[in-house]
N, CA, C and O atoms as a printed pandas DataFrame, in Angstrom:
     atom_number atom_name residue_name chain_id  residue_number  x_coord  y_coord  z_coord
0              1         N          MET        A               1   72.407  -33.370  158.811
1              2        CA          MET        A               1   71.430  -35.555  158.888
2              3         C          MET        A               1   71.014  -36.623  159.095
3              4         O          MET        A               1   70.502  -37.477  158.371
4              5         N          PRO        A               2   71.449  -36.523  161.027
5              6        CA          PRO        A               2   71.123  -37.440  161.225
6              7         C          PRO        A               2   69.535  -37.402  161.305
7              8         O          PRO        A               2   68.922  -36.373  161.021
8              9         N          LEU        A               3   68.824  -38.707  161.751
9             10        CA          LEU        A               3   67.364  -38.295  161.746
10            11         C          LEU        A               3   67.254  -39.286  163.189
11            12         O          LEU        A               3   68.181  -39.959  163.640
12            13         N          ILE        A               4   65.922  -39.180  163.744
13            14        CA          ILE        A               4   65.549  -39.547  164.848
14            15         C          ILE        A               4   64.378  -40.005  164.400
15            16         O          ILE        A               4   64.912  -40.904  163.751
16            17         N          LYS        A               5   63.288  -40.156  164.195
17            18        CA          LYS        A               5   61.999  -41.050  164.401
18            19         C          LYS        A               5   61.234  -41.771  165.049
19            20         O          LYS        A               5   61.251  -43.002  165.071
20            21         N          VAL        A               6   60.400  -40.945  165.708
21            22        CA          VAL        A               6   59.416  -42.034  166.573
22            23         C          VAL        A               6   57.939  -41.875  166.744
23            24         O          VAL        A               6   57.274  -40.987  167.279
24            25         N          GLN        A               7   57.659  -42.844  166.217
25            26        CA          GLN        A               7   56.372  -43.975  165.454
26            27         C          GLN        A               7   55.921  -44.221  166.717
27            28         O          GLN        A               7   56.996  -44.384  167.294
28            29         N          THR        A               8   54.648  -44.430  167.969
29            30        CA          THR        A               8   54.805  -44.769  168.910
30            31         C          THR        A               8   52.717  -45.491  168.972
31            32         O          THR        A               8   52.293  -45.410  167.819
32            33         N          SER        A               9   51.935  -45.889  169.645
33            34        CA          SER        A               9   50.819  -46.083  169.821
34            35         C          SER        A               9   50.543  -45.960  170.783
35            36         O          SER        A               9   49.876  -46.827  171.348
36            37         N          ALA        A              10   50.972  -44.707  171.468
37            38        CA          ALA        A              10   50.881  -44.148  173.315
38            39         C          ALA        A              10   50.372  -42.837  172.830
39            40         O          ALA        A              10   50.467  -42.290  171.732
40            41         N          THR        A              11   49.906  -42.543  173.748
41            42        CA          THR        A              11   48.684  -41.601  172.995
42            43         C          THR        A              11   49.479  -39.931  173.262
43            44         O          THR        A              11   50.563  -39.904  173.846
44            45         N          LYS        A              12   49.090  -39.153  172.976
45            46        CA          LYS        A              12   49.971  -37.773  172.293
46            47         C          LYS        A              12   50.047  -37.240  173.836
47            48         O          LYS        A              12   49.165  -37.132  174.689
48            49         N          PRO        A              13   51.175  -37.007  173.856
49            50        CA          PRO        A              13   51.275  -35.989  175.332
50            51         C          PRO        A              13   51.673  -35.100  175.021
51            52         O          PRO        A              13   52.009  -34.696  173.907
52            53         N          GLU        A              14   51.698  -34.398  176.583
53            54        CA          GLU        A              14   51.595  -32.687  176.477
54            55         C          GLU        A              14   52.681  -31.932  175.769
55            56         O          GLU        A              14   53.866  -31.951  176.104
56            57         N          LYS        A              15   52.079  -31.141  174.572
57            58        CA          LYS        A              15   52.869  -29.957  173.591
58            59         C          LYS        A              15   54.699  -30.165  174.302
59            60         O          LYS        A              15   55.698  -30.433  173.635
60            61         N          ASP        A              16   54.619  -29.919  175.885
61            62        CA          ASP        A              16   55.942  -29.267  176.133
62            63         C          ASP        A              16   56.599  -30.446  176.563
63            64         O          ASP        A              16   57.766  -30.317  176.930
64            65         N          LYS        A              17   55.998  -31.748  176.594
65            66        CA          LYS        A              17   56.201  -33.422  177.226
66            67         C          LYS        A              17   57.155  -33.498  175.244
67            68         O          LYS        A              17   58.354  -33.478  174.968
68            69         N          ILE        A              18   55.984  -33.577  174.372
69            70        CA          ILE        A              18   56.932  -33.401  173.248
70            71         C          ILE        A              18   58.348  -32.981  173.202
71            72         O          ILE        A              18   59.419  -33.574  173.327
72            73         N          ASP        A              19   57.968  -31.670  172.966
73            74        CA          ASP        A              19   59.403  -31.010  172.941
74            75         C          ASP        A              19   60.593  -30.444  173.618
75            76         O          ASP        A              19   61.354  -29.504  173.389
76            77         N          THR        A              20   60.467  -31.449  174.629
77            78        CA          THR        A              20   61.570  -31.913  175.531
78            79         C          THR        A              20   62.171  -33.087  175.497
79            80         O          THR        A              20   63.247  -33.317  176.049
80            81         N          LEU        A              21   61.294  -34.166  174.632
81            82        CA          LEU        A              21   61.308  -35.801  174.491
82            83         C          LEU        A              21   62.611  -35.453  172.980
83            84         O          LEU        A              21   63.690  -36.045  172.944
84            85         N          LEU        A              22   62.127  -34.285  171.752
85            86        CA          LEU        A              22   62.650  -34.159  170.573
86            87         C          LEU        A              22   63.996  -33.569  170.926
87            88         O          LEU        A              22   64.978  -34.275  170.692
88            89         N          LYS        A              23   64.241  -31.963  171.638
89            90        CA          LYS        A              23   64.806  -31.611  172.606
90            91         C          LYS        A              23   65.829  -32.698  172.590
91            92         O          LYS        A              23   66.579  -32.792  171.618
92            93         N          THR        A              24   65.921  -33.590  173.674
93            94        CA          THR        A              24   66.817  -33.995  174.647
94            95         C          THR        A              24   67.802  -35.272  173.027
95            96         O          THR        A              24   68.995  -35.378  172.741
96            97         N          LEU        A              25   66.139  -36.168  172.211
97            98        CA          LEU        A              25   67.120  -37.074  171.535
98            99         C          LEU        A              25   67.716  -36.188  170.559
99           100         O          LEU        A              25   68.776  -36.669  170.158
100          101         N          SER        A              26   67.487  -35.267  170.116
101          102        CA          SER        A              26   68.317  -34.343  169.531
102          103         C          SER        A              26   69.694  -34.476  169.909
103          104         O          SER        A              26   70.683  -35.059  169.466
104          105         N          THR        A              27   69.336  -33.520  171.162
105          106        CA          THR        A              27   71.176  -33.530  171.308
106          107         C          THR        A              27   71.290  -34.913  171.829
107          108         O          THR        A              27   70.841  -34.562  172.920
108          109         N          SER        A              28   71.529  -36.351  172.020
109          110        CA          SER        A              28   71.883  -37.551  172.080
110          111         C          SER        A              28   72.262  -37.414  170.716
111          112         O          SER        A              28   73.375  -37.150  170.262
112          113         N          VAL        A              29   71.226  -37.622  170.141
113          114        CA          VAL        A              29   71.701  -38.340  168.509
114          115         C          VAL        A              29   73.441  -37.116  168.196
115          116         O          VAL        A              29   74.536  -37.662  168.057
116          117         N          SER        A              30   73.361  -36.280  168.170
117          118        CA          SER        A              30   74.790  -35.173  167.891
118          119         C          SER        A              30   75.634  -35.796  168.458
119          120         O          SER        A              30   76.565  -36.076  167.704
120          121         N          GLN        A              31   75.843  -36.458  170.322
121          122        CA          GLN        A              31   76.684  -36.851  170.829
122          123         C          GLN        A              31   77.144  -38.485  170.454
123          124         O          GLN        A              31   78.165  -39.030  170.875
124          125         N          HIS        A              32   76.289  -38.997  169.707
125          126        CA          HIS        A              32   75.945  -40.071  169.083
126          127         C          HIS        A              32   77.385  -40.238  168.440
127          128         O          HIS        A              32   78.308  -40.923  168.881
128          129         N          PHE        A              33   77.361  -39.274  167.027
129          130        CA          PHE        A              33   77.239  -39.935  165.826
130          131         C          PHE        A              33   78.592  -38.173  165.791
131          132         O          PHE        A              33   79.233  -37.712  164.846
132          133         N          GLY        A              34   78.523  -37.825  166.885
133          134        CA          GLY        A              34   79.622  -36.352  166.673
134          135         C          GLY        A              34   79.381  -35.370  165.737
135          136         O          GLY        A              34   80.261  -34.649  165.265
136          137         N          LYS        A              35   78.480  -35.334  165.522
137          138        CA          LYS        A              35   78.220  -33.992  164.823
138          139         C          LYS        A              35   77.168  -33.230  165.205
139          140         O          LYS        A              35   76.256  -33.489  165.991
140          141         N          PRO        A              36   77.486  -31.869  164.303
141          142        CA          PRO        A              36   76.635  -30.912  164.927
142          143         C          PRO        A              36   75.387  -31.118  165.071
143          144         O          PRO        A              36   75.014  -32.059  164.370
144          145         N          GLU        A              37   74.447  -30.570  165.775
145          146        CA          GLU        A              37   72.713  -30.680  166.116
146          147         C          GLU        A              37   72.674  -29.240  165.514
147          148         O          GLU        A              37   71.758  -28.459  165.772
148          149         N          SER        A              38   73.518  -28.996  164.856
149          150        CA          SER        A              38   72.212  -27.829  163.883
150          151         C          SER        A              38   71.919  -28.610  162.827
151          152         O          SER        A              38   71.042  -28.190  162.070
152          153         N          TYR        A              39   72.455  -29.689  162.573
153          154        CA          TYR        A              39   72.306  -30.448  160.910
154          155         C          TYR        A              39   71.442  -32.052  162.165
155          156         O          TYR        A              39   72.374  -32.855  162.190
156          157         N          VAL        A              40   70.595  -32.509  162.788
157          158        CA          VAL        A              40   70.297  -33.251  163.347
158          159         C          VAL        A              40   68.310  -32.881  163.221
159          160         O          VAL        A              40   67.857  -31.743  163.347
160          161         N          MET        A              41   67.713  -33.740  163.041
161          162        CA          MET        A              41   66.357  -33.590  162.980
162          163         C          MET        A              41   65.115  -34.379  163.145
163          164         O          MET        A              41   64.598  -35.023  162.231
164          165         N          THR        A              42   64.625  -34.292  164.454
165          166        CA          THR        A              42   63.953  -34.980  164.855
166          167         C          THR        A              42   61.965  -35.277  164.370
167          168         O          THR        A              42   61.050  -34.658  163.825
168          169         N          ALA        A              43   62.179  -36.412  164.918
169          170        CA          ALA        A              43   60.327  -36.301  164.388
170          171         C          ALA        A              43   59.994  -37.339  164.757
171          172         O          ALA        A              43   60.669  -38.353  164.578
172          173         N          PHE        A              44   58.177  -37.293  165.728
173          174        CA          PHE        A              44   57.367  -38.216  166.567
174          175         C          PHE        A              44   55.767  -37.560  165.900
175          176         O          PHE        A              44   55.303  -36.466  165.579
176          177         N          GLU        A              45   55.235  -39.316  165.959
177          178        CA          GLU        A              45   53.992  -39.390  165.764
178          179         C          GLU        A              45   52.945  -40.106  166.472
179          180         O          GLU        A              45   52.787  -41.281  166.143
180          181         N          SER        A              46   52.146  -39.593  167.446
181          182        CA          SER        A              46   51.972  -40.898  168.498
182          183         C          SER        A              46   50.253  -40.888  168.306
183          184         O          SER        A              46   49.565  -39.888  168.103
184          185         N          ASP        A              47   49.681  -42.609  168.461
185          186        CA          ASP        A              47   48.610  -42.091  168.733
186          187         C          ASP        A              47   48.456  -43.209  166.977
187          188         O          ASP        A              47   47.676  -42.826  166.104
188          189         N          VAL        A              48   49.336  -44.536  166.775
189          190        CA          VAL        A              48   49.759  -44.934  165.835
190          191         C          VAL        A              48   49.342  -46.663  166.068
191          192         O          VAL        A              48   49.836  -47.505  166.817
192          193         N          PRO        A              49   48.258  -46.738  165.107
193          194        CA          PRO        A              49   47.483  -48.598  165.378
194          195         C          PRO        A              49   48.984  -49.056  164.804
195          196         O          PRO        A              49   49.703  -48.817  163.834
196          197         N          MET        A              50   49.007  -50.150  166.445
197          198        CA          MET        A              50   50.603  -50.730  166.548
198          199         C          MET        A              50   49.847  -51.688  167.005
199          200         O          MET        A              50   48.735  -51.561  167.517
200          201         N          THR        A              51   50.980  -53.525  166.662
201          202        CA          THR        A              51   50.718  -54.136  167.324
202          203         C          THR        A              51   51.981  -54.583  167.602
203          204         O          THR        A              51   52.674  -54.290  166.627
204          205         N          PHE        A              52   53.007  -55.458  168.903
205          206        CA          PHE        A              52   53.996  -56.047  169.190
206          207         C          PHE        A              52   53.452  -57.356  169.262
207          208         O          PHE        A              52   52.228  -57.394  169.382
208          209         N          GLY        A              53   54.141  -58.589  169.212
209          210        CA          GLY        A              53   53.825  -59.645  169.003
210          211         C          GLY        A              53   52.632  -60.004  169.070
211          212         O          GLY        A              53   52.212  -60.598  170.063
212          213         N          GLY        A              54   51.630  -59.623  167.708
213          214        CA          GLY        A              54   50.112  -59.570  168.099
214          215         C          GLY        A              54   49.283  -59.480  168.724
215          216         O          GLY        A              54   48.301  -60.221  168.773
216          217         N          SER        A              55   49.606  -58.156  169.592
217          218        CA          SER        A              55   48.981  -57.523  171.177
218          219         C          SER        A              55   48.848  -55.778  170.672
219          220         O          SER        A              55   49.584  -55.088  169.966
220          221         N          SER        A              56   47.612  -55.489  171.366
221          222        CA          SER        A              56   48.080  -53.650  171.122
222          223         C          SER        A              56   47.626  -53.295  172.568
223          224         O          SER        A              56   47.359  -52.096  172.649
224          225         N          ASP        A              57   47.445  -54.033  173.831
225          226        CA          ASP        A              57   47.032  -53.930  174.734
226          227         C          ASP        A              57   48.438  -52.811  175.634
227          228         O          ASP        A              57   48.406  -51.758  176.271
228          229         N          GLU        A              58   49.027  -53.334  175.407
229          230        CA          GLU        A              58   49.963  -52.146  175.648
230          231         C          GLU        A              58   50.661  -51.107  175.029
231          232         O          GLU        A              58   50.557  -51.335  173.824
232          233         N          PRO        A              59   51.439  -49.898  175.227
233          234        CA          PRO        A              59   52.101  -49.041  173.954
234          235         C          PRO        A              59   53.136  -49.509  173.282
235          236         O          PRO        A              59   53.844  -50.092  174.103
236          237         N          VAL        A              60   53.646  -49.573  172.137
237          238        CA          VAL        A              60   54.492  -49.907  171.135
238          239         C          VAL        A              60   55.467  -48.722  170.668
239          240         O          VAL        A              60   55.363  -47.522  170.920
240          241         N          CYS        A              61   56.113  -49.165  170.173
241          242        CA          CYS        A              61   57.258  -47.229  170.039
242          243         C          CYS        A              61   58.028  -48.215  169.097
243          244         O          CYS        A              61   58.436  -49.297  169.519
244          245         N          TYR        A              62   58.266  -47.678  167.414
245          246        CA          TYR        A              62   59.079  -47.447  166.316
246          247         C          TYR        A              62   60.051  -46.841  166.323
247          248         O          TYR        A              62   59.750  -45.853  166.993
248          249         N          ILE        A              63   61.342  -46.712  165.946
249          250        CA          ILE        A              63   62.292  -45.636  166.086
250          251         C          ILE        A              63   62.943  -45.516  165.022
251          252         O          ILE        A              63   63.511  -46.606  164.952
252          253         N          GLU        A              64   63.475  -44.495  163.489
253          254        CA          GLU        A              64   64.104  -44.938  162.749
254          255         C          GLU        A              64   65.687  -44.165  163.226
255          256         O          GLU        A              64   65.324  -43.146  163.814
256          257         N          VAL        A              65   66.779  -44.186  163.232
257          258        CA          VAL        A              65   67.538  -43.725  163.126
258          259         C          VAL        A              65   68.633  -43.871  161.980
259          260         O          VAL        A              65   69.317  -44.893  161.921
260          261         N          LYS        A              66   68.836  -42.488  160.775
261          262        CA          LYS        A              66   69.653  -42.584  160.135
262          263         C          LYS        A              66   70.317  -41.412  160.210
263          264         O          LYS        A              66   69.873  -40.355  160.659
264          265         N          SER        A              67   71.739  -41.686  159.617
265          266        CA          SER        A              67   72.526  -41.122  159.303
266          267         C          SER        A              67   73.719  -41.607  158.243
267          268         O          SER        A              67   73.903  -42.765  157.870
268          269         N          ILE        A              68   74.591  -40.261  157.795
269          270        CA          ILE        A              68   75.555  -40.225  156.758
270          271         C          ILE        A              68   76.259  -41.300  157.365
271          272         O          ILE        A              68   76.346  -41.427  158.586
272          273         N          GLY        A              69   76.883  -42.262  156.341
273          274        CA          GLY        A              69   78.389  -42.793  156.843
274          275         C          GLY        A              69   78.223  -44.185  158.026
275          276         O          GLY        A              69   77.080  -44.614  158.178
276          277         N          THR        A              70   79.020  -44.646  158.583
277          278        CA          THR        A              70   78.664  -46.097  158.873
278          279         C          THR        A              70   78.412  -46.047  160.279
279          280         O          THR        A              70   79.105  -45.440  161.096
280          281         N          MET        A              71   77.268  -46.791  160.545
281          282        CA          MET        A              71   77.595  -46.937  162.215
282          283         C          MET        A              71   77.792  -48.719  162.600
283          284         O          MET        A              71   77.414  -49.679  161.928
284          285         N          ASN        A              72   78.568  -48.701  164.008
285          286        CA          ASN        A              72   79.088  -49.923  164.324
286          287         C          ASN        A              72   78.056  -50.748  164.831
287          288         O          ASN        A              72   76.854  -50.602  164.608
288          289         N          SER        A              73   78.570  -51.591  165.499
289          290        CA          SER        A              73   78.068  -52.260  166.303
290          291         C          SER        A              73   77.775  -52.184  167.921
291          292         O          SER        A              73   76.908  -52.693  168.632
292          293         N          SER        A              74   78.960  -51.261  168.195
293          294        CA          SER        A              74   79.278  -51.117  169.345
294          295         C          SER        A              74   78.460  -49.782  169.906
295          296         O          SER        A              74   77.880  -49.673  170.986
296          297         N          GLN        A              75   78.609  -48.671  168.701
297          298        CA          GLN        A              75   78.075  -47.091  168.509
298          299         C          GLN        A              75   76.269  -47.769  168.422
299          300         O          GLN        A              75   75.583  -47.151  169.236
300          301         N          THR        A              76   75.712  -48.490  167.900
301          302        CA          THR        A              76   74.221  -49.462  168.269
302          303         C          THR        A              76   73.795  -49.218  168.949
303          304         O          THR        A              76   73.042  -48.270  169.169
304          305         N          LYS        A              77   74.233  -50.209  169.655
305          306        CA          LYS        A              77   74.112  -50.647  170.921
306          307         C          LYS        A              77   73.432  -49.784  172.173
307          308         O          LYS        A              77   72.379  -49.833  172.809
308          309         N          THR        A              78   74.724  -48.905  172.160
309          310        CA          THR        A              78   75.021  -48.317  173.564
310          311         C          THR        A              78   73.994  -46.553  172.384
311          312         O          THR        A              78   73.858  -45.483  172.979
312          313         N          MET        A              79   73.716  -46.629  171.568
313          314        CA          MET        A              79   72.218  -45.913  171.261
314          315         C          MET        A              79   70.956  -46.785  171.405
315          316         O          MET        A              79   70.058  -46.021  171.761
316          317         N          SER        A              80   70.521  -47.941  171.298
317          318        CA          SER        A              80   69.732  -48.655  171.348
318          319         C          SER        A              80   69.081  -48.328  173.227
319          320         O          SER        A              80   68.041  -47.727  173.495
320          321         N          GLN        A              81   70.055  -48.928  174.240
321          322        CA          GLN        A              81   70.295  -48.368  175.440
322          323         C          GLN        A              81   69.226  -47.230  176.135
323          324         O          GLN        A              81   68.307  -47.220  176.954
324          325         N          ASP        A              82   70.095  -46.116  175.106
325          326        CA          ASP        A              82   70.238  -44.847  175.778
326          327         C          ASP        A              82   68.408  -44.182  175.342
327          328         O          ASP        A              82   67.660  -43.515  176.056
328          329         N          PHE        A              83   68.160  -44.767  173.762
329          330        CA          PHE        A              83   66.763  -44.630  173.212
330          331         C          PHE        A              83   65.455  -44.737  173.820
331          332         O          PHE        A              83   64.529  -43.940  173.973
332          333         N          CYS        A              84   65.755  -46.668  174.303
333          334        CA          CYS        A              84   65.055  -47.064  174.567
334          335         C          CYS        A              84   64.245  -45.999  176.181
335          336         O          CYS        A              84   63.129  -45.536  176.420
336          337         N          GLU        A              85   65.671  -46.039  176.967
337          338        CA          GLU        A              85   65.441  -45.469  178.169
338          339         C          GLU        A              85   64.605  -44.634  177.967
339          340         O          GLU        A              85   63.452  -44.880  178.320
340          341         N          LYS        A              86   64.963  -43.210  177.249
341          342        CA          LYS        A              86   64.609  -41.993  177.098
342          343         C          LYS        A              86   62.929  -42.378  176.955
343          344         O          LYS        A              86   62.072  -41.804  177.628
344          345         N          ILE        A              87   62.554  -43.717  175.708
345          346        CA          ILE        A              87   61.005  -43.103  174.824
346          347         C          ILE        A              87   60.511  -43.970  176.755
347          348         O          ILE        A              87   59.612  -43.458  177.423
348          349         N          ASN        A              88   61.055  -44.837  177.112
349          350        CA          ASN        A              88   60.057  -45.356  177.920
350          351         C          ASN        A              88   59.527  -44.320  179.125
351          352         O          ASN        A              88   58.407  -44.127  179.598
352          353         N          GLN        A              89   61.271  -43.553  179.498
353          354        CA          GLN        A              89   60.390  -42.135  180.255
354          355         C          GLN        A              89   59.822  -41.894  180.193
355          356         O          GLN        A              89   58.771  -42.051  180.815
356          357         N          ALA        A              90   60.253  -41.022  178.954
357          358        CA          ALA        A              90   59.800  -40.021  178.230
358          359         C          ALA        A              90   57.510  -40.622  178.886
359          360         O          ALA        A              90   56.723  -40.230  179.747
360          361         N          LEU        A              91   57.500  -41.622  177.831
361          362        CA          LEU        A              91   56.372  -42.240  177.428
362          363         C          LEU        A              91   55.037  -43.590  177.644
363          364         O          LEU        A              91   53.858  -43.879  177.439
364          365         N          GLY        A              92   56.569  -44.128  178.312
365          366        CA          GLY        A              92   55.918  -45.316  179.871
366          367         C          GLY        A              92   56.053  -46.677  178.324
367          368         O          GLY        A              92   55.935  -47.858  178.652
368          369         N          VAL        A              93   56.173  -46.510  177.544
369          370        CA          VAL        A              93   56.671  -47.545  176.215
370          371         C          VAL        A              93   57.477  -48.667  176.937
371          372         O          VAL        A              93   58.656  -48.576  176.596
372          373         N          PRO        A              94   57.321  -49.436  177.591
373          374        CA          PRO        A              94   58.275  -50.820  177.702
374          375         C          PRO        A              94   58.857  -50.976  176.896
375          376         O          PRO        A              94   58.456  -50.877  175.737
376          377         N          LYS        A              95   60.826  -51.488  177.482
377          378        CA          LYS        A              95   61.504  -51.332  176.441
378          379         C          LYS        A              95   61.487  -52.605  176.058
379          380         O          LYS        A              95   62.657  -52.762  175.709
380          381         N          ASN        A              96   60.802  -53.889  175.843
381          382        CA          ASN        A              96   60.567  -54.775  174.876
382          383         C          ASN        A              96   60.233  -54.637  174.505
383          384         O          ASN        A              96   60.521  -55.237  173.470
384          385         N          ARG        A              97   58.719  -53.492  174.294
385          386        CA          ARG        A              97   58.408  -53.284  173.268
386          387         C          ARG        A              97   58.572  -52.074  171.877
387          388         O          ARG        A              97   57.712  -51.526  171.188
388          389         N          ILE        A              98   59.949  -51.996  171.874
389          390        CA          ILE        A              98   60.475  -50.810  171.250
390          391         C          ILE        A              98   61.718  -51.384  170.471
391          392         O          ILE        A              98   62.812  -51.838  170.807
392          393         N          TYR        A              99   60.995  -51.138  169.160
393          394        CA          TYR        A              99   62.053  -51.870  167.564
394          395         C          TYR        A              99   62.733  -50.458  167.199
395          396         O          TYR        A              99   62.373  -49.305  167.439
396          397         N          ILE        A             100   63.567  -50.850  166.698
397          398        CA          ILE        A             100   64.989  -49.663  166.530
398          399         C          ILE        A             100   65.352  -49.882  165.565
399          400         O          ILE        A             100   66.172  -50.791  165.693
400          401         N          GLU        A             101   65.217  -49.481  164.137
401          402        CA          GLU        A             101   66.841  -49.967  162.883
402          403         C          GLU        A             101   67.042  -48.225  162.620
403          404         O          GLU        A             101   66.332  -47.221  162.662
404          405         N          PHE        A             102   68.418  -48.563  162.341
405          406        CA          PHE        A             102   69.404  -48.593  162.126
406          407         C          PHE        A             102   69.594  -48.402  160.810
407          408         O          PHE        A             102   69.471  -49.387  160.083
408          409         N          ALA        A             103   69.900  -47.231  160.274
409          410        CA          ALA        A             103   69.582  -47.187  158.414
410          411         C          ALA        A             103   71.187  -45.808  158.236
411          412         O          ALA        A             103   71.063  -44.586  158.317
412          413         N          ASP        A             104   72.355  -46.493  158.019
413          414        CA          ASP        A             104   73.413  -46.007  157.040
414          415         C          ASP        A             104   73.395  -45.282  155.889
415          416         O          ASP        A             104   73.532  -45.985  154.888
416          417         N          SER        A             105   73.322  -44.585  155.769
417          418        CA          SER        A             105   72.768  -43.254  154.144
418          419         C          SER        A             105   73.875  -43.387  152.994
419          420         O          SER        A             105   74.891  -42.951  153.536
420          421         N          LYS        A             106   74.221  -43.781  151.627
421          422        CA          LYS        A             106   75.145  -42.355  151.078
422          423         C          LYS        A             106   75.170  -40.709  151.406
423          424         O          LYS        A             106   74.344  -39.846  151.701
424          425         N          GLY        A             107   76.075  -40.763  151.261
425          426        CA          GLY        A             107   75.902  -39.028  151.477
426          427         C          GLY        A             107   74.752  -38.703  150.026
427          428         O          GLY        A             107   73.612  -38.376  150.354
428          429         N          SER        A             108   74.993  -38.776  148.791
429          430        CA          SER        A             108   74.243  -38.762  147.625
430          431         C          SER        A             108   72.849  -39.511  147.648
431          432         O          SER        A             108   72.332  -39.708  146.549
432          433         N          MET        A             109   72.302  -39.872  148.578
433          434        CA          MET        A             109   71.039  -40.169  148.518
434          435         C          MET        A             109   70.144  -39.407  150.072
435          436         O          MET        A             109   69.104  -39.849  150.561
436          437         N          TRP        A             110   70.644  -38.642  150.384
437          438        CA          TRP        A             110   70.439  -37.150  151.233
438          439         C          TRP        A             110   70.377  -36.131  150.783
439          440         O          TRP        A             110   71.375  -35.631  150.264
440          441         N          GLY        A             111   69.490  -35.648  150.817
441          442        CA          GLY        A             111   69.380  -34.141  150.024
442          443         C          GLY        A             111   69.162  -33.213  150.948
443          444         O          GLY        A             111   68.280  -33.362  151.793
444          445         N          TRP        A             112   70.159  -31.839  150.884
445          446        CA          TRP        A             112   69.393  -30.941  151.651
446          447         C          TRP        A             112   69.433  -29.731  150.962
447          448         O          TRP        A             112   70.133  -29.755  149.950
448          449         N          ASN        A             113   68.633  -28.214  151.343
449          450        CA          ASN        A             113   69.620  -27.430  150.643
450          451         C          ASN        A             113   69.505  -27.024  148.837
451          452         O          ASN        A             113   69.650  -25.880  148.407
452          453         N          SER        A             114   69.200  -28.318  147.919
453          454        CA          SER        A             114   69.293  -28.403  147.088
454          455         C          SER        A             114   69.688  -28.774  146.818
455          456         O          SER        A             114   69.562  -28.736  145.594
456          457         N          SER        A             115   70.975  -29.895  147.397
457          458        CA          SER        A             115   71.386  -30.081  147.058
458          459         C          SER        A             115   71.876  -31.758  148.163
459          460         O          SER        A             115   71.464  -31.861  149.318
460          461         N          THR        A             116   72.765  -32.864  147.502
461          462        CA          THR        A             116   72.502  -33.390  148.477
462          463         C          THR        A             116   74.318  -33.563  149.243
463          464         O          THR        A             116   75.092  -32.606  149.199
464          465         N          PHE        A             117   74.573  -34.427  149.652
465          466        CA          PHE        A             117   75.903  -34.862  150.703
466          467         C          PHE        A             117   77.078  -35.208  150.180
467          468         O          PHE        A             117   78.184  -35.203  150.718
468          469         N          GLY        A             118   76.780  -35.503  149.124
469          470        CA          GLY        A             118   77.505  -36.566  148.556
470          471         C          GLY        A             118   78.123  -36.162  146.768
471          472         O          GLY        A             118   78.774  -36.995  146.137
């Protein structure tokens, strides 16, 4: 049920680099939330037309992190540091050109396996 979705203007890396990034993010999300990795979903889109501060000169990244339950400010700050570092290292996106949206979801608003979690 936790999801991390990465959208970036960076050029698409080789498949093995994408796979490594997604697996790394999956493990991190699982650890941050204390939830089984078997429920974590990751997604990646590159070459997305994007700007930051009115500029498209450098790569940009937007990340969505969603989970059932409540995230606190300490948890989101730690995740922000972790995910910005991982994206910077993997894709070369400057940390000051990365936005992350953290969103809590109710179990009844998250579907899986023909049902919901609430």
